[in-house]
C-alpha positions as CSV (number, residue, x, y, z in Angstrom):
1,X,-115.5,-40.1,42.9
2,X,-118.0,-43.0,42.2
3,X,-121.6,-42.7,43.2
4,X,-122.5,-44.8,46.2
5,X,-126.0,-45.5,47.3
6,X,-127.1,-44.9,50.9
7,X,-127.9,-48.6,51.3
8,X,-124.3,-49.6,50.7
9,X,-122.9,-46.9,53.0
10,X,-125.3,-47.9,55.8
11,X,-124.4,-51.6,55.4
12,X,-120.7,-50.8,55.7
13,X,-121.2,-48.6,58.8
14,X,-123.0,-51.4,60.7
15,X,-120.9,-53.6,62.9
16,X,-121.8,-57.2,63.5
17,X,-122.0,-58.1,67.2
18,X,-122.6,-61.5,68.8
19,X,-126.2,-62.0,69.9
20,X,-125.0,-62.6,73.5
21,X,-123.5,-59.1,73.7
22,X,-126.6,-57.5,72.2
23,X,-128.8,-59.5,74.7
24,X,-126.7,-58.4,77.6
25,X,-126.9,-54.7,76.6
26,X,-130.6,-55.0,76.0
27,X,-131.3,-56.6,79.4
28,X,-129.2,-53.9,81.2
29,X,-130.8,-51.0,79.3
30,X,-134.3,-52.3,79.9
31,X,-133.6,-52.9,83.6
32,X,-132.3,-49.4,84.0
33,X,-135.7,-48.1,83.1
34,X,-137.2,-49.9,86.1
35,X,-134.4,-49.0,88.6
36,X,-132.6,-52.4,88.2
37,X,-129.1,-53.2,87.1
38,X,-130.6,-55.9,84.8
39,X,-134.2,-56.8,83.9
40,X,-133.4,-60.4,84.7
41,X,-133.2,-59.4,88.4
42,X,-137.0,-58.8,88.4
């Protein structure tokens, strides 16, 4: 079995997501901390 560095394993485990999806999830998560469905409702 070849030696693999942690950096290579971490890079392979990461999935690339479109920025729009990440932004949607971020706004919804942040809003939930303030009792909103989405922080953009504030």
